[in-house]
N, C-alpha and C positions, 0 to 999 in steps of 0.2 A: 628276310634274306638270311639273318643270323640263324634262325631255326633250321633253315634248309641246310646251311653249312654244318651245323652240328650233327646232321644225319649223314654227312659225307666226310670221309677222311680228308679230302681236299677236292677242289673242283674248279673248272674254268667258268668263264662267263656263259659259255654255251651250255655247260652242264647245269648251271644254276637256272638259266632261262628255261631249260626243259623241265626241271623239277618244279619250279615255281610258276611257270606259265607267265613270266614277266619278260617283256622285250629286253634284248641284250643291252641296249643303251641304258635302260633303267637299272639294269643289274650293276653296271659300272658306277652309276651315280650312288646307288645304295652301298656298294662295297667301299667307295671312297669315304662316305660318311662313317661307316663302321670302322674303317681303318683309323680315321681321326679320333674316334672314340676309344681306340685301343682294343677293339673286340675282334679284329680280323688281321691276320698276317698275310702278306702278299709275296709270292715268289716271282721274281723278275725273269720269267722264261717266256717262251713263245709256244702256245699262248700263255698268258699269265695264269698262275694257279693261286687259289685262295683257300685258306683254312681258318676256321674259327678257333679262338682260344678256348680252353676248357670251360665247361659250365661253371665249375667252382670258381675259377678265376674271373669269369664274367660277372657272376653274382656278387663276388667280393668287390669288384670294381664299381658296379652299379650301386651297391649299398653305400660304399664310401662317398660316391658323388651325391647320392640322395641325402645322406647325413650331413654332408658339407653344406648343401643348399638349405636344408632345414635349419641348421645352426645359423647360417647367414640370415635367413628370413627371421628367425627369432631375435637375433641381435638388432636387426633393422626395426622390427615391430616394438621391441622394448625401448628403443631410443626415440620413439614418436612422442611428441609433445601434445598434450590435450588441447583442443580448441576451446577458447574461452566461450562459455555459454551464457554470459551475463545478459546479453541482448536477445537471447532466444527464449521462446516460450517453452517451459518444460512439457514434455509429452505426457499423455496419460500413462500411468504405470501399469499397463496391461500389455502383455507381449504374447506372440504366437510362435510355437515351435512345432515343426512337422517331422514325422518319422519316429518310429518306436524306439530305435536305438538312441537318437538324440534326446527324446523325452526321458528315457531311462537315465541318461547321464545327468540331465537337469534335476530329476528327482533325487538321485544319489547325492548331488551337491547340496540340495535342501536338507536331506536326511542327515548328512554329515555335520551340518551346522546346527541341528536341533539341540536345544539345551533344556527344554521344559516338557513339551507335549507334541506328540505326533498323532494325527488322525488320518488313516489310510483306508480308502475303500476301493476294492478291485472288482472287476466284472469279467470273468473268463480266464482261462489258463494262459493265453498268449502274453498277457501283461504281467504275469507272475514269474519273474526271472530270478535265477539264482543270485545274481549280483544284487538285485533289489532286496531280496530276503536277507542276504548277508549284511547289508547296511542297516536294515531294520534291527537285526540281532545286535549289531555293534552299538546302535543307539540305545537299545534296551540295556546293554551292559554298562553304558555310561550313566544309567539311572534315569533316562528319559521315560516319561509315562507314555505308553503307546496303546492306541486303540486301532484295531484292524477290522474293517467291516467287509462283508461279502454280499453279493446279490443272489447267491444260490447256495443251497445246502451242501452240494458236492464240493464246491471250492472251500466252504467253511470247514468241512471235515478235514480236507487236505491241509489247510493252513493251521488247523488245531494241532496237527502232528508236527509241522515244520516250524511253528512259532509257539512253543509251549509256554513261554514266559510273558506273553503279551495278552491284553484283553481283546477277545474276539466278540463280534456281534454280527447278527444277520440284519441287513438293512430292510426296513419296510417303508422307507420314504418313497412315495409314489413317483416323485420327480426324477428319481434315479433309474426307474424301470423304463425299458423301451416301450413305445406306444405303437402297437400293431405292426404295420409294415413300414415304419420309419426307416429312412436311409441310414441313420446313424444311431449309435447307442453310447452311453457313458462307458469309457474304458477304465479309467482310474481317477481317483480324487485324492488329493493330498493337502492337508492343512498342517503347517509346522509352526509351533509356538504362537498360534493365533495371529500371525502376521505374514505368513507366506502361503499362497494358495496356488495349486495346479489342478486343472480339470482337463481331462482328455476325452475325445470322442473318437469312435472307430466307425468308418464307413463299411457298408456291407457289399459294395460293388468291387469287382476285380479291376485293378489291384487294390487290396485292402490297405488303406492309409490311416494312420493314427495322427491326429492333430490335437495340440494342447494349448490352452490359454493359461498363463501364469502371471501372478502379480505379487508384489511385495509392498508392505507399508501398513502400519496399524490403522491409519485413517482412510485407507482405500475403501470406496463404497462397495466394491465387489467382495472384499474380505469381510466387511461388516455383515453383509447378507449371508455369506457362507458360514460365518461363525454362529449366527443365530439359528440357521437351519440345522447345523450339525449339533449345536447345543440341545436343540429340541430332540434330535434323533438319539442322542446319548442318554436322554432321560427315560428310564424304563417305563414311566407312566405315559410317555408320549409316543409310544409305538416302536421302540427298539427292544428286541430281546437280547440282552447282554449276557454273555457267558464268560466265565473265567476258567482258568486251569483247575481241573478236578484233582 
């Protein structure tokens, strides 16, 4: 209803009903709510005339309310007390995250916390985002030792240009390569400081969805296996061709 009013200088319930194809009684209900929200002015004439506030004013009002609600929510969440977990069995430290944007944020958090070593393997252009590359560069500038692996020569050449100060290698580990007509393939693999692991897979059906498993903890079994596999991969005599900046 507000969008219809923004297209009219002013209008009656009949005018709005004709423009929006909404019954007149519903128009009055909608206008009443918009008036309470401060988005519509009403002229007490016969028939009543309605006009929307300017778009600039409406956006400012909605932004203020949105910010107020977010601040209130943050205050409430910050005040929450943790529930004592002494009597609960600790869960396995393996978690699932879905969605490429959410996975990227999780990876950025891990990259920003790195202090010693980062091993990153990527498979395909979609998972190589500018934000991710920026955080890899930032970690390199902090002195973190970084190895970036690829599953194809084309991606390897691109990353060689974009990340000139890190160690690049082309992966030949068979378990990272897709098997024939499999429904999923490895999207990205991240190992940080030998104690934080994230592995994502990408489905090939529409819509394409990326899902990741991630885990933290030196003694986690999944991390122990990943460390051994990647240690094998980074040994030139075990099937990785490692290249550095020329």
